[in-house]
C-alpha positions, -999 to +999 in steps of 0.1 A: -662-365-804-699-383-807-710-407-775-704-440-785-683-433-816-648-451-810-616-426-815-588-445-834-558-456-816-523-472-826-506-500-801-473-484-798-459-509-771-471-545-760-450-566-733-449-583-695-464-556-674-442-535-649-465-526-628-456-542-590-476-570-584-475-589-548-464-623-557-452-609-589-472-616-622-487-649-632-471-660-668-487-653-701-497-616-689-492-587-714-498-549-714-504-531-743-502-495-747-522-472-772-522-437-782-555-418-793-548-403-829-578-380-827-608-363-812-600-343-783-583-368-767-559-372-796-520-383-780-532-397-746-524-434-742-544-459-726-529-490-707-545-527-709-534-557-693-546-589-710-548-624-693-527-651-711-565-662-725-571-629-742-592-614-716-587-572-712-587-555-683-589-513-681-572-508-645-547-521-622-576-526-598-597-547-622-562-567-626-558-574-587-594-578-579-593-608-605-563-623-597-578-624-559-612-643-573-589-670-595-573-680-561-605-692-554-607-709-583-569-727-578-558-700-604-579-716-631-590-683-654-617-698-672-635-712-644-626-679-628-646-663-650-675-681-656-680-681-615-680-646-610-650-633-624-669-602-645-683-593-614-647-593-595-640-562-614-667-541-602-656-547-566-637-521-543-600-531-537-591-555-506-580-531-481-545-528-470-522-548-445-532-529-418-572-526-424-577-488-439-593-488-472-567-473-498-564-442-508-584-422-532-568-403-557-576-370-565-569-356-597-561-321-597-554-294-623-527-270-628-529-237-642 
């Protein structure tokens, strides 16, 4: 694939997110799975989460950051987005309950 060229993908599932979220998922959030159908990554599945207003998030870190940011605006999605919601996506996740930073994932290869 060339840089900047999108790989074709097919939506293979849509529904309510099943990931654990402290306090549960707010009403109206959706999750979609897409399977890539061409290129070197054919067969790979991508997960995306969508707000009730259709804003797209690529990771649970982004989802949690935005939901935390929304609390400052009485859970008003539009107001939160207009007042720095996009920047909230780039922040590091909050520390865990004991105050330690979250553990980093380490990718390993087999073989």
